[in-house]
Predicted model as a PDB file, atoms N, CA, C, CB and O in Angstrom, pLDDT in the B-factor column:
MODEL        1                                                                  
ATOM      1  N   MET A   1       0.838  -1.175   0.000  1.00 42.00           N  
ATOM      2  CA  MET A   1       0.000   0.000   0.000  1.00 42.00           C  
ATOM      3  C   MET A   1       0.884   1.239   0.000  1.00 42.00           C  
ATOM      4  CB  MET A   1      -0.954  -0.003   1.210  1.00 42.00           C  
ATOM      5  O   MET A   1       1.770   1.363   0.845  1.00 42.00           O  
ATOM      6  N   ALA A   2       0.663   2.136  -0.910  1.00 47.00           N  
ATOM      7  CA  ALA A   2       1.441   3.371  -0.993  1.00 47.00           C  
ATOM      8  C   ALA A   2       0.750   4.459  -0.187  1.00 47.00           C  
ATOM      9  CB  ALA A   2       1.626   3.816  -2.466  1.00 47.00           C  
ATOM     10  O   ALA A   2      -0.478   4.529  -0.134  1.00 47.00           O  
ATOM     11  N   ALA A   3       1.552   5.299   0.432  1.00 50.00           N  
ATOM     12  CA  ALA A   3       1.006   6.414   1.210  1.00 50.00           C  
ATOM     13  C   ALA A   3       1.241   7.712   0.461  1.00 50.00           C  
ATOM     14  CB  ALA A   3       1.644   6.478   2.622  1.00 50.00           C  
ATOM     15  O   ALA A   3       2.309   7.923  -0.114  1.00 50.00           O  
ATOM     16  N   ALA A   4       0.257   8.567   0.470  1.00 55.00           N  
ATOM     17  CA  ALA A   4       0.407   9.892  -0.135  1.00 55.00           C  
ATOM     18  C   ALA A   4       0.712  10.876   0.981  1.00 55.00           C  
ATOM     19  CB  ALA A   4      -0.880  10.319  -0.933  1.00 55.00           C  
ATOM     20  O   ALA A   4      -0.166  11.194   1.782  1.00 55.00           O  
ATOM     21  N   TRP A   5       1.950  11.362   1.042  1.00 59.00           N  
ATOM     22  CA  TRP A   5       2.355  12.285   2.100  1.00 59.00           C  
ATOM     23  C   TRP A   5       2.112  13.700   1.616  1.00 59.00           C  
ATOM     24  CB  TRP A   5       3.850  12.079   2.496  1.00 59.00           C  
ATOM     25  O   TRP A   5       2.825  14.197   0.745  1.00 59.00           O  
ATOM     26  N   THR A   6       1.121  14.340   2.171  1.00 67.00           N  
ATOM     27  CA  THR A   6       0.799  15.714   1.799  1.00 67.00           C  
ATOM     28  C   THR A   6       0.836  16.572   3.049  1.00 67.00           C  
ATOM     29  CB  THR A   6      -0.591  15.804   1.102  1.00 67.00           C  
ATOM     30  O   THR A   6      -0.195  16.814   3.676  1.00 67.00           O  
ATOM     31  N   ASN A   7       2.019  17.029   3.409  1.00 80.00           N  
ATOM     32  CA  ASN A   7       2.184  17.878   4.570  1.00 80.00           C  
ATOM     33  C   ASN A   7       2.179  19.327   4.112  1.00 80.00           C  
ATOM     34  CB  ASN A   7       3.488  17.536   5.335  1.00 80.00           C  
ATOM     35  O   ASN A   7       2.927  19.706   3.211  1.00 80.00           O  
ATOM     36  N   THR A   8       1.340  20.126   4.733  1.00 88.00           N  
ATOM     37  CA  THR A   8       1.165  21.502   4.309  1.00 88.00           C  
ATOM     38  C   THR A   8       1.192  22.413   5.524  1.00 88.00           C  
ATOM     39  CB  THR A   8      -0.148  21.674   3.524  1.00 88.00           C  
ATOM     40  O   THR A   8       0.596  22.097   6.554  1.00 88.00           O  
ATOM     41  N   LEU A   9       1.886  23.551   5.407  1.00 89.00           N  
ATOM     42  CA  LEU A   9       1.894  24.579   6.443  1.00 89.00           C  
ATOM     43  C   LEU A   9       1.254  25.828   5.867  1.00 89.00           C  
ATOM     44  CB  LEU A   9       3.343  24.872   6.953  1.00 89.00           C  
ATOM     45  O   LEU A   9       1.693  26.329   4.832  1.00 89.00           O  
ATOM     46  N   ARG A  10       0.231  26.329   6.518  1.00 94.00           N  
ATOM     47  CA  ARG A  10      -0.472  27.536   6.073  1.00 94.00           C  
ATOM     48  C   ARG A  10      -0.197  28.644   7.080  1.00 94.00           C  
ATOM     49  CB  ARG A  10      -2.015  27.281   5.922  1.00 94.00           C  
ATOM     50  O   ARG A  10      -0.738  28.635   8.186  1.00 94.00           O  
ATOM     51  N   ILE A  11       0.635  29.586   6.700  1.00 94.00           N  
ATOM     52  CA  ILE A  11       1.034  30.666   7.597  1.00 94.00           C  
ATOM     53  C   ILE A  11       0.024  31.800   7.499  1.00 94.00           C  
ATOM     54  CB  ILE A  11       2.461  31.171   7.259  1.00 94.00           C  
ATOM     55  O   ILE A  11      -0.272  32.289   6.409  1.00 94.00           O  
ATOM     56  N   VAL A  12      -0.500  32.213   8.649  1.00 95.00           N  
ATOM     57  CA  VAL A  12      -1.463  33.311   8.709  1.00 95.00           C  
ATOM     58  C   VAL A  12      -0.716  34.624   8.932  1.00 95.00           C  
ATOM     59  CB  VAL A  12      -2.511  33.073   9.838  1.00 95.00           C  
ATOM     60  O   VAL A  12      -0.995  35.629   8.277  1.00 95.00           O  
ATOM     61  N   GLN A  13       0.240  34.602   9.867  1.00 96.00           N  
ATOM     62  CA  GLN A  13       1.062  35.783  10.118  1.00 96.00           C  
ATOM     63  C   GLN A  13       2.373  35.357  10.744  1.00 96.00           C  
ATOM     64  CB  GLN A  13       0.327  36.792  11.028  1.00 96.00           C  
ATOM     65  O   GLN A  13       2.484  34.265  11.302  1.00 96.00           O  
ATOM     66  N   LEU A  14       3.362  36.227  10.646  1.00 95.00           N  
ATOM     67  CA  LEU A  14       4.678  35.981  11.230  1.00 95.00           C  
ATOM     68  C   LEU A  14       4.848  36.861  12.462  1.00 95.00           C  
ATOM     69  CB  LEU A  14       5.809  36.253  10.197  1.00 95.00           C  
ATOM     70  O   LEU A  14       4.385  38.001  12.503  1.00 95.00           O  
ATOM     71  N   GLU A  15       5.521  36.306  13.460  1.00 95.00           N  
ATOM     72  CA  GLU A  15       5.824  37.059  14.667  1.00 95.00           C  
ATOM     73  C   GLU A  15       7.092  36.473  15.272  1.00 95.00           C  
ATOM     74  CB  GLU A  15       4.633  37.018  15.685  1.00 95.00           C  
ATOM     75  O   GLU A  15       7.183  35.255  15.428  1.00 95.00           O  
ATOM     76  N   PRO A  16       8.078  37.307  15.618  1.00 94.00           N  
ATOM     77  CA  PRO A  16       9.276  36.778  16.273  1.00 94.00           C  
ATOM     78  C   PRO A  16       8.892  36.067  17.574  1.00 94.00           C  
ATOM     79  CB  PRO A  16      10.295  37.916  16.556  1.00 94.00           C  
ATOM     80  O   PRO A  16       8.075  36.571  18.345  1.00 94.00           O  
ATOM     81  N   SER A  17       9.484  34.898  17.810  1.00 93.00           N  
ATOM     82  CA  SER A  17       9.150  34.115  18.995  1.00 93.00           C  
ATOM     83  C   SER A  17      10.306  33.180  19.308  1.00 93.00           C  
ATOM     84  CB  SER A  17       7.833  33.316  18.791  1.00 93.00           C  
ATOM     85  O   SER A  17      10.908  32.609  18.399  1.00 93.00           O  
ATOM     86  N   GLU A  18      10.619  33.022  20.583  1.00 95.00           N  
ATOM     87  CA  GLU A  18      11.661  32.081  21.007  1.00 95.00           C  
ATOM     88  C   GLU A  18      11.238  30.638  20.729  1.00 95.00           C  
ATOM     89  CB  GLU A  18      11.973  32.261  22.507  1.00 95.00           C  
ATOM     90  O   GLU A  18      12.072  29.786  20.423  1.00 95.00           O  
ATOM     91  N   TRP A  19       9.927  30.373  20.839  1.00 96.00           N  
ATOM     92  CA  TRP A  19       9.397  29.034  20.600  1.00 96.00           C  
ATOM     93  C   TRP A  19       7.966  29.164  20.082  1.00 96.00           C  
ATOM     94  CB  TRP A  19       9.448  28.164  21.901  1.00 96.00           C  
ATOM     95  O   TRP A  19       7.364  30.232  20.184  1.00 96.00           O  
ATOM     96  N   VAL A  20       7.428  28.096  19.535  1.00 94.00           N  
ATOM     97  CA  VAL A  20       6.034  28.052  19.106  1.00 94.00           C  
ATOM     98  C   VAL A  20       5.362  26.829  19.719  1.00 94.00           C  
ATOM     99  CB  VAL A  20       5.926  28.023  17.554  1.00 94.00           C  
ATOM    100  O   VAL A  20       6.011  25.813  19.972  1.00 94.00           O  
ATOM    101  N   LEU A  21       4.075  26.934  19.950  1.00 95.00           N  
ATOM    102  CA  LEU A  21       3.270  25.825  20.425  1.00 95.00           C  
ATOM    103  C   LEU A  21       2.575  25.202  19.225  1.00 95.00           C  
ATOM    104  CB  LEU A  21       2.240  26.288  21.501  1.00 95.00           C  
ATOM    105  O   LEU A  21       1.899  25.893  18.463  1.00 95.00           O  
ATOM    106  N   CYS A  22       2.743  23.907  19.062  1.00 92.00           N  
ATOM    107  CA  CYS A  22       2.078  23.178  17.992  1.00 92.00           C  
ATOM    108  C   CYS A  22       1.024  22.280  18.643  1.00 92.00           C  
ATOM    109  CB  CYS A  22       3.107  22.339  17.131  1.00 92.00           C  
ATOM    110  O   CYS A  22       1.345  21.225  19.191  1.00 92.00           O  
ATOM    111  N   ASP A  23      -0.220  22.707  18.577  1.00 93.00           N  
ATOM    112  CA  ASP A  23      -1.351  21.992  19.171  1.00 93.00           C  
ATOM    113  C   ASP A  23      -1.859  20.990  18.136  1.00 93.00           C  
ATOM    114  CB  ASP A  23      -2.496  22.985  19.620  1.00 93.00           C  
ATOM    115  O   ASP A  23      -2.568  21.359  17.200  1.00 93.00           O  
ATOM    116  N   MET A  24      -1.486  19.705  18.314  1.00 91.00           N  
ATOM    117  CA  MET A  24      -1.740  18.681  17.301  1.00 91.00           C  
ATOM    118  C   MET A  24      -3.001  17.886  17.634  1.00 91.00           C  
ATOM    119  CB  MET A  24      -0.535  17.736  17.179  1.00 91.00           C  
ATOM    120  O   MET A  24      -3.124  17.351  18.736  1.00 91.00           O  
ATOM    121  N   HIS A  25      -3.927  17.808  16.697  1.00 92.00           N  
ATOM    122  CA  HIS A  25      -5.139  17.018  16.834  1.00 92.00           C  
ATOM    123  C   HIS A  25      -5.073  15.869  15.832  1.00 92.00           C  
ATOM    124  CB  HIS A  25      -6.415  17.892  16.611  1.00 92.00           C  
ATOM    125  O   HIS A  25      -5.061  16.096  14.622  1.00 92.00           O  
ATOM    126  N   ILE A  26      -5.031  14.637  16.334  1.00 90.00           N  
ATOM    127  CA  ILE A  26      -4.989  13.458  15.474  1.00 90.00           C  
ATOM    128  C   ILE A  26      -6.421  13.115  15.070  1.00 90.00           C  
ATOM    129  CB  ILE A  26      -4.295  12.246  16.196  1.00 90.00           C  
ATOM    130  O   ILE A  26      -7.286  12.947  15.930  1.00 90.00           O  
ATOM    131  N   HIS A  27      -6.673  13.010  13.774  1.00 91.00           N  
ATOM    132  CA  HIS A  27      -8.015  12.743  13.275  1.00 91.00           C  
ATOM    133  C   HIS A  27      -8.235  11.285  12.913  1.00 91.00           C  
ATOM    134  CB  HIS A  27      -8.291  13.600  12.081  1.00 91.00           C  
ATOM    135  O   HIS A  27      -9.365  10.802  12.977  1.00 91.00           O  
ATOM    136  N   ALA A  28      -7.177  10.572  12.534  1.00 91.00           N  
ATOM    137  CA  ALA A  28      -7.351   9.170  12.155  1.00 91.00           C  
ATOM    138  C   ALA A  28      -6.035   8.421  12.307  1.00 91.00           C  
ATOM    139  CB  ALA A  28      -7.872   9.054  10.706  1.00 91.00           C  
ATOM    140  O   ALA A  28      -4.962   8.963  12.042  1.00 91.00           O  
ATOM    141  N   VAL A  29      -6.133   7.163  12.739  1.00 90.00           N  
ATOM    142  CA  VAL A  29      -4.999   6.238  12.771  1.00 90.00           C  
ATOM    143  C   VAL A  29      -5.520   4.913  12.224  1.00 90.00           C  
ATOM    144  CB  VAL A  29      -4.392   6.078  14.243  1.00 90.00           C  
ATOM    145  O   VAL A  29      -6.365   4.266  12.842  1.00 90.00           O  
ATOM    146  N   VAL A  30      -5.004   4.512  11.047  1.00 90.00           N  
ATOM    147  CA  VAL A  30      -5.463   3.286  10.393  1.00 90.00           C  
ATOM    148  C   VAL A  30      -4.286   2.602   9.725  1.00 90.00           C  
ATOM    149  CB  VAL A  30      -6.578   3.586   9.360  1.00 90.00           C  
ATOM    150  O   VAL A  30      -3.539   3.238   8.980  1.00 90.00           O  
ATOM    151  N   ASP A  31      -4.112   1.315   9.982  1.00 87.00           N  
ATOM    152  CA  ASP A  31      -3.105   0.486   9.313  1.00 87.00           C  
ATOM    153  C   ASP A  31      -1.707   1.101   9.344  1.00 87.00           C  
ATOM    154  CB  ASP A  31      -3.513   0.246   7.881  1.00 87.00           C  
ATOM    155  O   ASP A  31      -0.987   1.038   8.347  1.00 87.00           O  
ATOM    156  N   GLY A  32      -1.314   1.693  10.467  1.00 85.00           N  
ATOM    157  CA  GLY A  32       0.035   2.219  10.611  1.00 85.00           C  
ATOM    158  C   GLY A  32       0.234   3.625  10.072  1.00 85.00           C  
ATOM    159  O   GLY A  32       1.361   4.120  10.060  1.00 85.00           O  
ATOM    160  N   TYR A  33      -0.817   4.273   9.630  1.00 87.00           N  
ATOM    161  CA  TYR A  33      -0.730   5.649   9.133  1.00 87.00           C  
ATOM    162  C   TYR A  33      -1.674   6.535   9.947  1.00 87.00           C  
ATOM    163  CB  TYR A  33      -1.080   5.718   7.608  1.00 87.00           C  
ATOM    164  O   TYR A  33      -2.716   6.081  10.422  1.00 87.00           O  
ATOM    165  N   ALA A  34      -1.295   7.794  10.100  1.00 89.00           N  
ATOM    166  CA  ALA A  34      -2.126   8.736  10.851  1.00 89.00           C  
ATOM    167  C   ALA A  34      -2.219  10.055  10.096  1.00 89.00           C  
ATOM    168  CB  ALA A  34      -1.555   8.965  12.273  1.00 89.00           C  
ATOM    169  O   ALA A  34      -1.349  10.399   9.297  1.00 89.00           O  
ATOM    170  N   GLN A  35      -3.292  10.778  10.368  1.00 90.00           N  
ATOM    171  CA  GLN A  35      -3.493  12.108   9.793  1.00 90.00           C  
ATOM    172  C   GLN A  35      -3.851  13.045  10.929  1.00 90.00           C  
ATOM    173  CB  GLN A  35      -4.610  12.104   8.684  1.00 90.00           C  
ATOM    174  O   GLN A  35      -4.705  12.732  11.759  1.00 90.00           O  
ATOM    175  N   GLY A  36      -3.188  14.210  10.966  1.00 91.00           N  
ATOM    176  CA  GLY A  36      -3.444  15.162  12.026  1.00 91.00           C  
ATOM    177  C   GLY A  36      -3.505  16.584  11.517  1.00 91.00           C  
ATOM    178  O   GLY A  36      -3.130  16.882  10.383  1.00 91.00           O  
ATOM    179  N   LEU A  37      -3.990  17.456  12.390  1.00 92.00           N  
ATOM    180  CA  LEU A  37      -4.137  18.864  12.055  1.00 92.00           C  
ATOM    181  C   LEU A  37      -3.494  19.697  13.164  1.00 92.00           C  
ATOM    182  CB  LEU A  37      -5.641  19.245  11.863  1.00 92.00           C  
ATOM    183  O   LEU A  37      -4.106  19.893  14.214  1.00 92.00           O  
ATOM    184  N   PRO A  38      -2.267  20.191  12.950  1.00 91.00           N  
ATOM    185  CA  PRO A  38      -1.625  21.057  13.942  1.00 91.00           C  
ATOM    186  C   PRO A  38      -2.113  22.501  13.820  1.00 91.00           C  
ATOM    187  CB  PRO A  38      -0.100  21.005  13.786  1.00 91.00           C  
ATOM    188  O   PRO A  38      -2.390  22.982  12.721  1.00 91.00           O  
ATOM    189  N   ILE A  39      -2.212  23.180  14.955  1.00 95.00           N  
ATOM    190  CA  ILE A  39      -2.474  24.616  15.010  1.00 95.00           C  
ATOM    191  C   ILE A  39      -1.262  25.240  15.703  1.00 95.00           C  
ATOM    192  CB  ILE A  39      -3.839  24.949  15.775  1.00 95.00           C  
ATOM    193  O   ILE A  39      -0.842  24.768  16.760  1.00 95.00           O  
ATOM    194  N   VAL A  40      -0.703  26.287  15.120  1.00 94.00           N  
ATOM    195  CA  VAL A  40       0.574  26.844  15.586  1.00 94.00           C  
ATOM    196  C   VAL A  40       0.354  28.218  16.220  1.00 94.00           C  
ATOM    197  CB  VAL A  40       1.586  26.950  14.416  1.00 94.00           C  
ATOM    198  O   VAL A  40      -0.277  29.096  15.632  1.00 94.00           O  
ATOM    199  N   TRP A  41       0.893  28.384  17.445  1.00 96.00           N  
ATOM    200  CA  TRP A  41       0.765  29.621  18.224  1.00 96.00           C  
ATOM    201  C   TRP A  41       2.151  30.132  18.603  1.00 96.00           C  
ATOM    202  CB  TRP A  41      -0.097  29.389  19.499  1.00 96.00           C  
ATOM    203  O   TRP A  41       3.070  29.339  18.805  1.00 96.00           O  
ATOM    204  N   SER A  42       2.306  31.439  18.699  1.00 96.00           N  
ATOM    205  CA  SER A  42       3.577  32.028  19.144  1.00 96.00           C  
ATOM    206  C   SER A  42       3.662  31.996  20.666  1.00 96.00           C  
ATOM    207  CB  SER A  42       3.723  33.485  18.627  1.00 96.00           C  
ATOM    208  O   SER A  42       2.696  31.656  21.350  1.00 96.00           O  
ATOM    209  N   GLU A  43       4.813  32.352  21.174  1.00 95.00           N  
ATOM    210  CA  GLU A  43       5.050  32.413  22.620  1.00 95.00           C  
ATOM    211  C   GLU A  43       4.089  33.392  23.299  1.00 95.00           C  
ATOM    212  CB  GLU A  43       6.505  32.823  22.904  1.00 95.00           C  
ATOM    213  O   GLU A  43       3.702  33.176  24.448  1.00 95.00           O  
ATOM    214  N   SER A  44       3.702  34.458  22.609  1.00 96.00           N  
ATOM    215  CA  SER A  44       2.799  35.460  23.189  1.00 96.00           C  
ATOM    216  C   SER A  44       1.321  35.090  23.033  1.00 96.00           C  
ATOM    217  CB  SER A  44       3.051  36.810  22.545  1.00 96.00           C  
ATOM    218  O   SER A  44       0.452  35.814  23.520  1.00 96.00           O  
ATOM    219  N   GLY A  45       1.027  33.973  22.361  1.00 96.00           N  
ATOM    220  CA  GLY A  45      -0.351  33.537  22.184  1.00 96.00           C  
ATOM    221  C   GLY A  45      -0.976  33.959  20.868  1.00 96.00           C  
ATOM    222  O   GLY A  45      -2.182  33.805  20.679  1.00 96.00           O  
ATOM    223  N   THR A  46      -0.172  34.488  19.956  1.00 96.00           N  
ATOM    224  CA  THR A  46      -0.674  34.891  18.647  1.00 96.00           C  
ATOM    225  C   THR A  46      -0.833  33.663  17.748  1.00 96.00           C  
ATOM    226  CB  THR A  46       0.273  35.925  17.993  1.00 96.00           C  
ATOM    227  O   THR A  46       0.067  32.827  17.667  1.00 96.00           O  
ATOM    228  N   PHE A  47      -1.968  33.560  17.082  1.00 97.00           N  
ATOM    229  CA  PHE A  47      -2.205  32.475  16.123  1.00 97.00           C  
ATOM    230  C   PHE A  47      -1.306  32.701  14.908  1.00 97.00           C  
ATOM    231  CB  PHE A  47      -3.720  32.406  15.697  1.00 97.00           C  
ATOM    232  O   PHE A  47      -1.384  33.744  14.260  1.00 97.00           O  
ATOM    233  N   LEU A  48      -0.455  31.725  14.603  1.00 96.00           N  
ATOM    234  CA  LEU A  48       0.495  31.857  13.486  1.00 96.00           C  
ATOM    235  C   LEU A  48       0.053  31.106  12.237  1.00 96.00           C  
ATOM    236  CB  LEU A  48       1.859  31.358  13.908  1.00 96.00           C  
ATOM    237  O   LEU A  48       0.350  31.534  11.122  1.00 96.00           O  
ATOM    238  N   GLY A  49      -0.651  29.995  12.410  1.00 96.00           N  
ATOM    239  CA  GLY A  49      -1.068  29.252  11.238  1.00 96.00           C  
ATOM    240  C   GLY A  49      -1.573  27.867  11.588  1.00 96.00           C  
ATOM    241  O   GLY A  49      -1.690  27.496  12.756  1.00 96.00           O  
ATOM    242  N   THR A  50      -1.865  27.128  10.556  1.00 95.00           N  
ATOM    243  CA  THR A  50      -2.347  25.763  10.700  1.00 95.00           C  
ATOM    244  C   THR A  50      -1.619  24.884   9.688  1.00 95.00           C  
ATOM    245  CB  THR A  50      -3.895  25.685  10.503  1.00 95.00           C  
ATOM    246  O   THR A  50      -0.906  25.385   8.818  1.00 95.00           O  
ATOM    247  N   ALA A  51      -1.802  23.594   9.807  1.00 91.00           N  
ATOM    248  CA  ALA A  51      -1.088  22.673   8.919  1.00 91.00           C  
ATOM    249  C   ALA A  51      -1.879  21.378   8.794  1.00 91.00           C  
ATOM    250  CB  ALA A  51       0.348  22.389   9.445  1.00 91.00           C  
ATOM    251  O   ALA A  51      -2.867  21.170   9.498  1.00 91.00           O  
ATOM    252  N   SER A  52      -1.439  20.520   7.900  1.00 90.00           N  
ATOM    253  CA  SER A  52      -1.918  19.143   7.862  1.00 90.00           C  
ATOM    254  C   SER A  52      -0.680  18.261   7.862  1.00 90.00           C  
ATOM    255  CB  SER A  52      -2.841  18.866   6.600  1.00 90.00           C  
ATOM    256  O   SER A  52       0.335  18.598   7.252  1.00 90.00           O  
ATOM    257  N   GLN A  53      -0.770  17.137   8.547  1.00 87.00           N  
ATOM    258  CA  GLN A  53       0.402  16.289   8.741  1.00 87.00           C  
ATOM    259  C   GLN A  53       0.001  14.832   8.610  1.00 87.00           C  
ATOM    260  CB  GLN A  53       1.055  16.551  10.117  1.00 87.00           C  
ATOM    261  O   GLN A  53      -0.961  14.392   9.239  1.00 87.00           O  
ATOM    262  N   SER A  54       0.729  14.082   7.799  1.00 87.00           N  
ATOM    263  CA  SER A  54       0.582  12.629   7.713  1.00 87.00           C  
ATOM    264  C   SER A  54       1.805  12.013   8.380  1.00 87.00           C  
ATOM    265  CB  SER A  54       0.433  12.141   6.216  1.00 87.00           C  
ATOM    266  O   SER A  54       2.889  12.595   8.356  1.00 87.00           O  
ATOM    267  N   MET A  55       1.632  10.842   8.969  1.00 85.00           N  
ATOM    268  CA  MET A  55       2.759  10.225   9.669  1.00 85.00           C  
ATOM    269  C   MET A  55       2.581   8.711   9.758  1.00 85.00           C  
ATOM    270  CB  MET A  55       2.911  10.824  11.077  1.00 85.00           C  
ATOM    271  O   MET A  55       1.475   8.188   9.620  1.00 85.00           O  
ATOM    272  N   ASN A  56       3.700   8.023   9.991  1.00 84.00           N  
ATOM    273  CA  ASN A  56       3.675   6.595  10.281  1.00 84.00           C  
ATOM    274  C   ASN A  56       3.459   6.425  11.775  1.00 84.00           C  
ATOM    275  CB  ASN A  56       4.993   5.892   9.814  1.00 84.00           C  
ATOM    276  O   ASN A  56       3.912   7.249  12.569  1.00 84.00           O  
ATOM    277  N   VAL A  57       2.775   5.367  12.157  1.00 82.00           N  
ATOM    278  CA  VAL A  57       2.519   5.085  13.560  1.00 82.00           C  
ATOM    279  C   VAL A  57       2.991   3.661  13.850  1.00 82.00           C  
ATOM    280  CB  VAL A  57       1.003   5.266  13.911  1.00 82.00           C  
ATOM    281  O   VAL A  57       2.620   2.713  13.158  1.00 82.00           O  
ATOM    282  N   ARG A  58       3.829   3.534  14.904  1.00 75.00           N  
ATOM    283  CA  ARG A  58       4.299   2.212  15.322  1.00 75.00           C  
ATOM    284  C   ARG A  58       4.157   2.082  16.828  1.00 75.00           C  
ATOM    285  CB  ARG A  58       5.772   1.978  14.891  1.00 75.00           C  
ATOM    286  O   ARG A  58       4.338   3.065  17.546  1.00 75.00           O  
ATOM    287  N   PRO A  59       3.838   0.896  17.321  1.00 73.00           N  
ATOM    288  CA  PRO A  59       3.824   0.694  18.772  1.00 73.00           C  
ATOM    289  C   PRO A  59       5.222   0.916  19.360  1.00 73.00           C  
ATOM    290  CB  PRO A  59       3.317  -0.728  19.117  1.00 73.00           C  
ATOM    291  O   PRO A  59       6.225   0.673  18.688  1.00 73.00           O  
ATOM    292  N   TRP A  60       5.286   1.368  20.590  1.00 70.00           N  
ATOM    293  CA  TRP A  60       6.579   1.604  21.244  1.00 70.00           C  
ATOM    294  C   TRP A  60       7.479   0.371  21.181  1.00 70.00           C  
ATOM    295  CB  TRP A  60       6.365   2.015  22.704  1.00 70.00           C  
ATOM    296  O   TRP A  60       8.692   0.498  21.016  1.00 70.00           O  
ATOM    297  N   ARG A  61       6.901  -0.806  21.309  1.00 72.00           N  
ATOM    298  CA  ARG A  61       7.721  -2.030  21.332  1.00 72.00           C  
ATOM    299  C   ARG A  61       8.470  -2.253  20.026  1.00 72.00           C  
ATOM    300  CB  ARG A  61       6.847  -3.240  21.624  1.00 72.00           C  
ATOM    301  O   ARG A  61       9.443  -3.007  20.005  1.00 72.00           O  
ATOM    302  N   ASP A  62       8.041  -1.612  18.924  1.00 69.00           N  
ATOM    303  CA  ASP A  62       8.692  -1.766  17.622  1.00 69.00           C  
ATOM    304  C   ASP A  62       9.819  -0.768  17.408  1.00 69.00           C  
ATOM    305  CB  ASP A  62       7.676  -1.618  16.519  1.00 69.00           C  
ATOM    306  O   ASP A  62      10.524  -0.852  16.402  1.00 69.00           O  
ATOM    307  N   LEU A  63      10.008   0.177  18.330  1.00 69.00           N  
ATOM    308  CA  LEU A  63      11.034   1.197  18.150  1.00 69.00           C  
ATOM    309  C   LEU A  63      12.409   0.667  18.555  1.00 69.00           C  
ATOM    310  CB  LEU A  63      10.688   2.451  18.963  1.00 69.00           C  
ATOM    311  O   LEU A  63      12.515  -0.114  19.501  1.00 69.00           O  
ATOM    312  N   PRO A  64      13.463   1.083  17.850  1.00 75.00           N  
ATOM    313  CA  PRO A  64      14.824   0.655  18.220  1.00 75.00           C  
ATOM    314  C   PRO A  64      15.140   1.085  19.650  1.00 75.00           C  
ATOM    315  CB  PRO A  64      15.876   1.245  17.239  1.00 75.00           C  
ATOM    316  O   PRO A  64      14.803   2.196  20.059  1.00 75.00           O  
ATOM    317  N   GLY A  65      15.784   0.207  20.400  1.00 75.00           N  
ATOM    318  CA  GLY A  65      16.192   0.524  21.759  1.00 75.00           C  
ATOM    319  C   GLY A  65      15.115   0.322  22.806  1.00 75.00           C  
ATOM    320  O   GLY A  65      15.363   0.562  23.987  1.00 75.00           O  
ATOM    321  N   HIS A  66      13.915  -0.116  22.408  1.00 71.00           N  
ATOM    322  CA  HIS A  66      12.854  -0.357  23.388  1.00 71.00           C  
ATOM    323  C   HIS A  66      13.209  -1.556  24.248  1.00 71.00           C  
ATOM    324  CB  HIS A  66      11.496  -0.579  22.688  1.00 71.00           C  
ATOM    325  O   HIS A  66      13.601  -2.605  23.736  1.00 71.00           O  
ATOM    326  N   ARG A  67      13.069  -1.395  25.562  1.00 72.00           N  
ATOM    327  CA  ARG A  67      13.320  -2.486  26.499  1.00 72.00           C  
ATOM    328  C   ARG A  67      12.031  -2.782  27.254  1.00 72.00           C  
ATOM    329  CB  ARG A  67      14.478  -2.131  27.486  1.00 72.00           C  
ATOM    330  O   ARG A  67      11.492  -1.899  27.920  1.00 72.00           O  
ATOM    331  N   PRO A  68      11.529  -4.005  27.161  1.00 69.00           N  
ATOM    332  CA  PRO A  68      10.303  -4.343  27.912  1.00 69.00           C  
ATOM    333  C   PRO A  68      10.509  -4.163  29.410  1.00 69.00           C  
ATOM    334  CB  PRO A  68       9.869  -5.792  27.617  1.00 69.00           C  
ATOM    335  O   PRO A  68      11.605  -4.394  29.920  1.00 69.00           O  
ATOM    336  N   ARG A  69       9.486  -3.762  30.100  1.00 66.00           N  
ATOM    337  CA  ARG A  69       9.575  -3.573  31.576  1.00 66.00           C  
ATOM    338  C   ARG A  69       9.278  -4.842  32.286  1.00 66.00           C  
ATOM    339  CB  ARG A  69       8.617  -2.488  32.064  1.00 66.00           C  
ATOM    340  O   ARG A  69       9.302  -4.882  33.516  1.00 66.00           O  
TER     341      ARG A  69                                                      
ENDMDL                                                                          
END                                                                             
């Protein structure tokens, strides 16, 4: 199965900031793939933009270096 990776960042405005908050909402997780919608805020609380994000999803036990407890 091929995945279509369409990651998009939509900038509403720019503002100097030491850091940004990326408030990520996951909308679907199916067969190892996920789709989410991040909302980006500046350090002062200014809305900077939104995005769409596709990603692979794996259980923690499948990650390199995982040690069972």
